[in-house]
N, C-alpha and C positions, 0 to 999 in steps of 0.2 A: 504494500500500500504506500509506504514511504517513497518507494522508487518512482511512483507516478508523479510525485511532487517535485522530484529533483532530476529525473532522467531528461536529457536534452534531445533525445531522438524525436523526429517529427511526429511520429504516431502518438507518443506520450504527451507532447506539447498540445496537439490538437485535442487529445482526450481530456487533458486538464481544463482547457478553455470550454470545451463542450459541457463537461460536468459542472463547471462554475456557472455557465449561462443557464443551463436547465435548472440547477438548484435555485438560483436567484429568481427565475421566472415562477417556479412552483411556490417558493416562499412568499413572494409578493402577490401572487395570485390569491393565495389563501388569505393574506392580510387584506387585500382589496375586497375579496368576497365577504369576509366577516365584518368589515367596517363600512361597507357601502350602505347597509340598511335597507336593501331591496331584496327581491327574490330571484335575482339573476342566477343563471346556472353557472357552476364553477368553470366550465369550459369557456363561457363567454368572458369571464374575468381573465382567464388565462390568455385568451386571444388578444385582449386589450393590453395586458401586461407584456405579452410577447412583442407586440408592435413597439411599445414604449421602450422595452429593454434593448431593442435594436439600436435606438438612438442613444440611450445611455451608454451602452457598451461601445458603440461606435465612437463616441466622444472620448471614452477612456482609452481605447486603442489608438486613436488619432493622437492623443496627447502623449501617452507613454511610449509609443513606438515611433513617433514621427517628430512631434514638437520638442519633446525633451531631449532626445539624442542629437537632433540636427540643429536645434536653436539654443536651448537652455544650457546643454553641456558645453557648447561652443561659445558660451557667454554672449549670445545675441539676445540680451534680456528684453529689449524693447520689441523686437520682432516676435519673441516668444509670447509676451503679454498680449500683443496685438493679435497674433494668430490664435492664441488660446481664447480670447474673448470673441473674436469673429466666428471661430468654429462653434463655440457654445451657442451664440445667438443664432447662427445659421441653422444649426441642428435643431434648436428649439422651435424655430419657425416651421421647419419641415415636419417636426413632430406634431405640431398643432394641425398642420394641413393634412396629414395622413392618419391621424388618430381620431377616433370617435369619442373616446373617453380619456381624459388626461389622468395619468396615474396618480400624481401627487394630490390632485383634487379629490380623488376617491378615498384616500387614506388620511388626508389632512384638510377636512372641510373648513377648518377655521381660516384658511387662506382666502376663502370666499371667491375663488376664481372659477368662473364658468368655463368649462373645457371647450364648449362649442364656439366660443367667440375669441378671436385672436386680438390681443391687446399688448401694448408694451409692457405693462405690469406682469401679465401672465408669462410673457416670454422671459422677462428678467427673473421671475421666481423659478421658472423651470430651469433656466440656466444655472441658477444657484443650486438647485437640487442635483443637477447633473454634475456640477463641480464637486459636490460632496462625494458622489460616487467615484469620480475620477481620483480624488485624493485618497480614498480607501484603496482603490485599485493600484495606484502608484506606490502607496506604502507597502502593500503586500508584495508587489513585484520587487521593490527595493530590498525588503527583508529576505525574500527568497534568493535574489541574485547575490546578496551579501553572504548568505550562508554557502551558496555554491562556490563563490570565489574563494572563501576561506577554506572550504573543503578541498578545492583543487590545489590551493597553495600548500596545504598540509600534505596532500598526496604527492605533489611534485618534490617537496622537501624530503619526504620519506624515500621516494624513488631515487632522488639524488644521493641521499646517504647510502642507500643500498648499492647504488652504482659505484660509489667510491670504495665501499667495502669489497665489492666483487673485484674491482680493479686491483686493489691491493692484494687480495687473495690470489688473483690470477698472476700478477707480476712478481710477487714476493711471498714466499711461504711465511706465515706468522711465526712459525717456530724458529725461523732464521733470526728474526728480530729478537725474539725471547731469548734464544741462546746467546746472542751477541750481548744482550744486556747482562746476562749471567757472566759472560766473559769480561765485560767491563768491570763488574764487581770484583772478579778474581784479579784482574790487572791492577785495580786500585789498591789491592792488598799486597800482591807479590811482585808486580812490575809497575809501579806507579809512574815510572818515566815514560811508559807507552800509553798512558791513559789519555792525555790531551790529544795526540794525533788520531787515536782511535775514535774518540768522541766526535772529533771533527769529521771523520769519514762517515760515521753513522748519521750525523746531522745533515750532511750533504746528500746522502742517499734518501733520507726521509723527505727533505725539501723537494728533491727531484720528483719523487713518487707522488707527493701530495699536490704540488703546484705546477711544475713545468711539464709533467706528463699529460696535463689537460690541454696543452696547446696543440695546434694542428701540426706544427713543426718546431724543432729545436736545433741548435747548433750541433753539428757532428762532434765537435770537440767536447761539448758538454756531455753528450752521450758516452763518449769514450772515458771522460773523467769519472762519470758515474760508475761505469763498468770497473775501472781501476779501483775505486773505493769499495765496490762490492766484493771484488776479488780479495782485497786486503782484509775485509771483514771475514770472509770465508777462510782465509789463511789463519786468522786468529782463532776461528772456531775449530778447525780440524787439526791445527798444530803440525806436528811432524808427520802425521799420516797423509798429508796432502802435498803433492808436487804440482806446481803450476808454472806453465810457460806462457807468457802473454807479451805480444809485441804489436804496437800500432805504428804504422809507417805511412808516409805520403803527406801531401798538403791538405789540411783540413780547414784552413782559414776561410770563413764565410760560407762554408757548405752546410746545408740543412737537411734533416731527414725527419720522418715521423718518429715521435718519441717511443722509446722502449722496444724498438724493432731488434737492434743488435743485442740489447740486454737480454731478450728472451732466449737467444741462442746460448749466451754465456750462462744464464741461470740453469738451462737444461743440462749443461755440462756438470753442474753440481747436483741438481735434483735427481737426475737419472744416471749420473756417473759416480762421482765420489760419494754421493749420499747413499748409494746402494752397495758400495764396496766397503766391507768391514776391514779390509787391509789398507794398503797404501793406494790412495786414489790418484 
């Protein structure tokens, strides 16, 4: 049921408006029928209300979907006010011309407006009544849109967070970071002279993964630097069990590549090579 209120597919949007229109027509038909004080049939009241509802809803849709987004939102205040008033007065005149019974006159007899005679006062009162309906319609739509926007923002934030986690899981095994932090602790106790350059390497790797890897392209030299830092961390983790030969040659100045492409090959050397070899990797 809640999905009908929030789903943006065309079917559900049409269904929402149809349910709202039918509900309002039935509700005010009952009000008109019970307060009119005559013996008219309920269907006669419904027909009258249906005709009037077309103009009331037409004014609401015209305001909410045309005047507000194209004039008010763009800060064309004067044009909005003029268009809003002209539309209301014009629809009120049309409503009197095409309606046999004026809706507000049936339920609010204290206004003393005879529905069969078109006058300035009756047009103004009818415009006021339609404005009230427009205000309610706009308020409900604003509240619903506000809810949907906030829900979409939260969903995007969640998806963005999940994407970042998956990116890190794909490009670097979390155990690698965990083990290196353990190694950092051991170094701080037994080899404190190696602590500062090791922390610098890990900091550079994390910065690259969290920030630079999101870019469409990075400097080739920066990717190679990141690989060298990663290899240095792995050397620290494996100790004497690991034998590494790494050489980067050629001119890299100004060249760019997609981030983490070369790194993936190097990472696989450790994950599927040394990581699976209990002996010397």
